N, C-alpha and C positions, 0 to 999 in steps of 0.2 A: 206443761204436760204434753201438749201437741208436738212440741219440738223433740222431746225425749222419745215419743212414739215414732216420729218420722225418722230419727236417727237410728233407732233400733230396727225399723223395717229396712232401712238402707243397708245396714250392716248385715242383716239376715240375707237380703237379696244378693249382696256381693259375695257372701260366703257360699251361697248356692251356686253362683256362676263359676266360682273357682273350683267347685266340686264336680262340675260336669266334665266328663271325659270327652275329649275331642279326638276323632279318628285322624290319623296321619296317613297320607297316601304317597306312594312311590311312583314316579313317572319313568317309564321305560320306552326307549326308542330303538328301532331296528335299523342299523346303518345300511343294510342291503335293500330293503323295500321302502324305507322312509316312514313306516308305520310307527305310531306312538300311542300309548294308552297309560292309564293309571290304575293302580289297585292298592288295597290296604298294605301298609308297609310291614305288617307281620305275616303276610302271605309269602310262601316260599316258591321259588322257581324249581321245577322238577324236570327230569329227563323227558325229552320228547318221545312220543310213541311211534310217529311216522315221519318219513322223509320230508313231507310238505309242512310239517309243524314249524311255526316260527317260535312260539313260546307257549309253555303251559305253567300255570300258577295254581297253588292250592293254599287254603288256610292252614294254620298249624294244627297239630294233633289229629289230623284226619277227620275232622268233624263232618259227619255224613258223607265223607269222601267227596266233598264239593271240589270242583275244579273248573277252570276256564282255560281253554286253549284256542290259539289263533293260528290259522293255517292260510297258506297262499298257494295258488296254482296258476301258472301262466296260461293265458287263453288269448290267442291272437286273432280269433275269428272276427272280431268286431273293430279291429284297428282302423278300418277305413271310414267308419261312421263318425260324423261330427258329434260333439259332446251333447248337443241338444236332443239326440236320440237315446241318451242313456236310460231314461225312464222306460222307454219302449223296449230297449234291449233287456232290461231287467225282467220285464213281464214275460217276454217271449222266450228268453234263453235260460232264466234262472228261477222259474216259478215252481209249481207243484211237481212236474216230471223230473226236473233237475234235483229237487230236494229228495224225492223218492230214490233217485239213483245214488245220491250222496249217502243216504242212510243204509244202503245195502251192505255196508261193511259191518253193521251191527246185527245182533240176533233180535228177532221179533220187533222190528221197528214199527212204530205207529206215529202218524202225524195227527196230533190232537187239535191243532189250529194252525192256520197259515194265512198270511196276507201279503199283498204286494204294497209298493209305495212306502216301504220302510226306509230307514237310512242307517248307514254305517260309515263313519268317517265322511268322506266327500262323495261316496257312492250311494246310488239307490240300491235298496236291499230287499230281499225276501226275508220275512221274519216268521219263524215257526216255533211252536212249542211241541216237543216230541217226547216219546218214550221209547226205550229199548233196553236190551240186556247187553252189558259190556263189562270187560275186566280192565278197561283203560283207566289208569290211575286208581287202582284198587282191585279188590277181589271181584269176581263175577257177581253182578247184582242187577236188579231192575233200577234203571235210572230215568230221571225226567230232566229235560234239557231245554234251554233257550238257544236257538240256532239262528244266526244271521248269515246270509250269503250276499255279498256285494261285489259288483264289477267296477273296477276303476283302473285306468291306465294299463290295459292289457293283462290284468290279473284278476282272479276271483279270490276274494278274501272271505274267510269263514271265522266267525266267532261262535264257539260252542261252549256254553257254560252249563254244567250238569251237577246233579247230586243224587243221592238215594231218593227214590220217588216219594217216600214218605216225608222227606225233609225239604222238598223243593220249595214249598210255600215260604219257608223261613229264609231261603236264599235268593228268591226271585228278584227282589228289589236290588240286592247287591249285584246280581248278574246284569240287570238293566243299567245300573249305574256305571259298571265297567264298560258296557256297550256304548253309552253316551260319551265316554271319555276318549274313544278311539278316534284317531285322525290319520290322514294320509298326507304325505308330502305332495304339494300341489303339482300336478303334471298337465292338466287340461285347462285351457282358458275358456271363460264363459262365452266369449264372442267368437263367431266363426272366423273373423279376420284377426283374432289374437290382439296384440297390442298395436297393430298397424292401423292406419287410417282405413276405413271401410272402402276398399277399392272395388268390391264386387259389382256395384251398380255402374261403374265407369264404362264409357263407350269403348268399343273395340278399336284397335289400331291395326292397320294393314300394312304389310311390308312385302316387297317383291323378293322372292327367293329363287333358287335354282330349280325348284319343282313347282313354281307358280306362286300364287299369293299365300302367304302365311299369316295366320291370325294370332295376335298377341294381346293379352289384356294386362295392363299395368295397374 
């Protein structure tokens, strides 16, 4: 009797496991910037709204007009700084004032919460939850959005995932899942000296030149 009960339970559990639907994801990569990310394979790529848009995707049937778009803007101001300053650069250059400036393209923007030390791909990021009115990817409506702004390899990358404000709670986990999937093609090395032997502590070598003593560090 115990054996029959065990077999029946096993068959029931197997049938339950086969009945569970598993979401499939599509991985997309941009050959120009080296950015990649994944999203549900039933989401559709739609036309970009602005010149700095890399890609915009939406779920089918316009559910709550949810959408995620990724943008990139060149920013050469911090090219001279070593990579270990990236966290400080994020705080100084891409914090609250920068996010306020970014949201000026929308009507009635409000920052509901914001924090530093977030992450997007390989970059430190500002992470904010915001609201605004916009007709981007749908009719004019009040929207609520998850917004990341990250600096990496002389570019500022934005991930902006939004929906109608009343449906945001239903989509937030999906938006964060898409954010976690983002990656950038590696451009910066973690070490100041890159893949070379750390030559920075080496003593100076002096050479005579036409204009006196020249100093060279190898």
